[in-house]
N, C-alpha and C positions, 0 to 999 in steps of 0.2 A: 181302450177297453181290453182287459186281459182275457185271453182265450182260456176257457176252462179245459183242462186236460181231462180227457174222457177215459183214460186207462189208469187204474190204481193198482200198484204192486206192493203187497204187504209181505215183508220178509225182514228178519232182523239182521241178516248178514249178506244175502245175495242180491244180485242185480238182474234185471230182465235178460241180459245177454247170457248169463249163466243158466237161466231157465231154458233158453233156446238150446244150449248145448246138450241138455239131457232130454228135452221134449221134441226137438226139431220142429217146433211150431213157429211159423214165421211171425206171428203176432208179437213174439218177444223181441223181434228185431226193430220194432217201431221205436222211434225216439221220443214219443210223447207220453211215456209212462211217468206218472208221479209216484215216487217211492215213499212209503211210510214204514217205520221200523217197529212200531209197537201199537198197542191198543189205543192209547191216548192220541197219538198222531192220526190213527185211522179214524177215530170218532170225530176229531176236530176237522179233518178234511171233509168228511161226509156232511157235517153240520155247515161248513163254510161253502162248499161247492155243490152239494147234493149228490145223489147217486151217480156214479160214473157208468159208462157204457159197459165196462168189463172190470172185474177185480180178480187178481191173481192172489190166492191166499196161501200163506205158509202157516202151518199149524204151530210149530214150536218156535216161540218168539223170545225165549230166554234159555240160558244154560240149564236152569232147573228142570226144564222140560225134557232134557236129554238124559238126565240121571235116573237111575232106578229109584223108584219110590213106592212105598206101600200105600201112600195116600194120593188121591186124585185132587187134593186141595192145593193148588199152586198159588203163590203170591202174584206172579206175573200172569196176566191174561193171555190166552192163546188165540190163534187164528179162528178157532171155533167160537170163542167168545165174540170176536168181531163179526162173524157171520150171523150170530144170533141177534 
């Protein structure tokens, strides 16, 4: 029987160890993070495994989120969309 990973790390480019470097929170040193890179992977993981013990959310999940824009209508969903 597969053990369900209880930590979920949502970020399009970074890894948990990188979050440790700027937060100094030991939780990011754990090896049992499951990494998802976008909204679709995030939703699929929750549907398959249920809610994890902890989620680390990145807001900007695509290059378009980093660019200046007059519109808040993005094609790619953000970490905020995942949290909703």
